[in-house]
C-alpha positions in Angstrom: 4.0 -16.8 -11.1 1.9 -14.0 -9.8 4.1 -11.1 -8.7 2.9 -7.8 -7.3 4.9 -4.7 -8.3 4.3 -1.5 -6.3 5.9 1.4 -4.4 4.6 2.5 -1.0 5.5 4.9 1.7 6.1 4.2 5.3 2.3 4.4 5.9 1.5 1.9 3.2 0.2 4.8 0.8 0.4 3.7 -2.8 -1.7 6.5 -4.3 -3.5 9.8 -3.9 -6.2 11.2 -6.2 -5.4 8.3 -8.8 -1.8 9.3 -9.0 1.6 8.5 -7.4 2.1 11.1 -4.6 5.9 11.3 -5.1 8.3 11.7 -7.9 10.9 9.0 -7.9 12.4 8.5 -11.4 14.7 5.5 -10.2 11.5 3.6 -9.2 9.8 4.3 -12.7 13.1 3.0 -14.3 12.9 -0.2 -12.2 9.3 -0.6 -13.0 10.1 -0.3 -16.7 12.9 -2.9 -16.4 10.9 -5.3 -14.6 7.8 -5.1 -16.9 9.1 -4.6 -20.4 8.1 -7.6 -22.6 5.9 -9.0 -19.8 2.2 -9.0 -18.9 1.1 -6.3 -16.5 -2.4 -6.5 -14.8 -4.1 -3.5 -13.4 -7.5 -2.3 -12.2 -9.5 0.2 -14.5 -8.6 3.2 -12.3 -4.9 2.4 -12.4 -5.2 2.2 -16.3 -7.2 5.3 -16.4 -4.3 7.1 -14.5 -1.9 6.3 -17.3 -1.7 7.9 -20.7 -2.9 4.8 -22.5 -1.4 1.3 -22.6 2.3 1.0 -21.6 4.4 0.1 -24.6 6.2 -3.2 -25.1 4.0 -5.0 -22.5 0.8 -7.0 -22.6 -1.7 -4.6 -20.8 -4.5 -6.4 -19.0 -7.2 -4.4 -17.3 -9.5 -6.0 -14.6 -12.9 -4.4 -14.2 -16.3 -5.6 -13.0 -17.9 -3.6 -16.1 -18.8 -6.4 -18.4 -19.1 -3.8 -21.3 -15.7 -2.2 -20.8 -13.3 -2.3 -23.7 -9.9 -0.7 -24.3 -8.0 -0.7 -27.6 -4.6 -2.6 -27.4 -5.6 -4.0 -24.1 -7.1 -7.3 -22.8 -9.9 -6.9 -20.5 -10.8 -9.5 -17.7 -13.5 -9.4 -15.0 -12.1 -11.4 -12.1 -8.9 -12.3 -10.3 -9.9 -15.9 -10.8 -8.8 -15.4 -14.4 -5.3 -14.6 -13.2 -5.2 -17.6 -11.0 -6.2 -19.8 -13.9 -3.5 -18.4 -16.1 -1.1 -18.9 -13.4 -2.0 -22.5 -12.9 -1.9 -23.2 -16.8 1.4 -21.2 -17.2 3.4 -21.4 -13.9 6.7 -20.4 -15.6 5.2 -17.0 -16.8 5.5 -14.1 -14.5 2.4 -11.9 -14.3 2.9 -8.5 -12.8 -0.1 -7.1 -10.9 0.6 -3.3 -10.7 -2.5 -2.0 -8.7 -4.5 -0.5 -7.4 -5.3 -1.1 -3.9 -8.5 -3.2 -4.2 -6.9 -5.4 -6.9 -3.8 -6.0 -4.6 -6.1 -7.1 -1.7 -7.9 -9.5 -3.9 -4.9 -11.2 -5.5 -2.5 -11.1 -2.4 -3.6 -14.5 -1.2 -2.6 -16.1 -4.6 0.6 -14.2 -5.0 4.0 -15.8 -5.2 6.3 -12.6 -5.0 6.2 -9.0 -4.2 8.6 -6.4 -5.6 8.2 -3.3 -3.3 9.9 0.0 -3.6 9.7 1.2 0.0 9.9 4.9 0.4 11.0 6.0 3.8 8.9 9.1 3.8 5.2 10.1 4.5 2.8 11.3 1.8 -0.8 12.2 1.6 -2.7 9.2 0.3 -6.2 7.8 -0.3 -5.1 4.2 -1.6 -3.0 1.9 0.4 -1.2 -1.5 0.0 -3.0 -4.2 2.1 -1.5 -5.5 5.3 0.1 -8.9 4.8 1.2 -11.7 7.3 5.0 -11.4 7.2 5.3 -14.8 8.5 4.1 -16.2 5.1 6.8 -14.1 3.3 10.6 -14.1 3.3 12.6 -11.0 2.3 15.0 -12.3 -0.4 16.5 -9.0 -1.6 16.8 -5.5 -0.2 18.9 -2.8 -2.0 19.0 0.8 -1.1 18.4 3.2 -4.1 20.7 6.0 -4.7 19.8 9.6 -3.7 20.3 12.5 -6.0 18.6 15.8 -6.8 15.9 13.8 -8.9 15.4 11.1 -6.2 15.6 13.0 -3.0 13.9 10.3 -0.7 15.4 7.4 1.1 14.0 4.2 -0.7 14.7 0.5 -1.0 14.0 -2.1 -3.6 12.7 -5.0 -1.6 11.6 -8.5 -2.9 9.6 -10.9 -0.9 9.0 -14.5 -1.9 6.1 -16.5 -0.5 7.3 -19.2 2.1 
């Protein structure tokens, strides 16, 4: 199963200057719970924004640069590879975690989306692509708790392809 895992604001912003434009620890906790012991797939810029590979996960980087290598990571060069893996192992969940261009390329092949919707506006330069809501069904929606560390209204939403 190809799943997209992302957080976005009310304007579809998912990033700004190669970072998250908000601080929301409960979203990071959710991300960790979902991806630990699983495969995460990301573009090179998303990987570069992190402090190395995330522990207890298989880190897969997608880049057009044929010579790119990264220690403790697998490197692939096309979303076609993800589609092939999914066809060979449909019971395995592959988490695509960004960025915007990778989401746009893999969205037509995706089975599920885990969105943290932040009901706020932030500056941004990277956006989640538009998707046809007639092809997706919201199967879960849960409001996240607010506190001093998580000051925004936000929702954990799951969409499954119809």
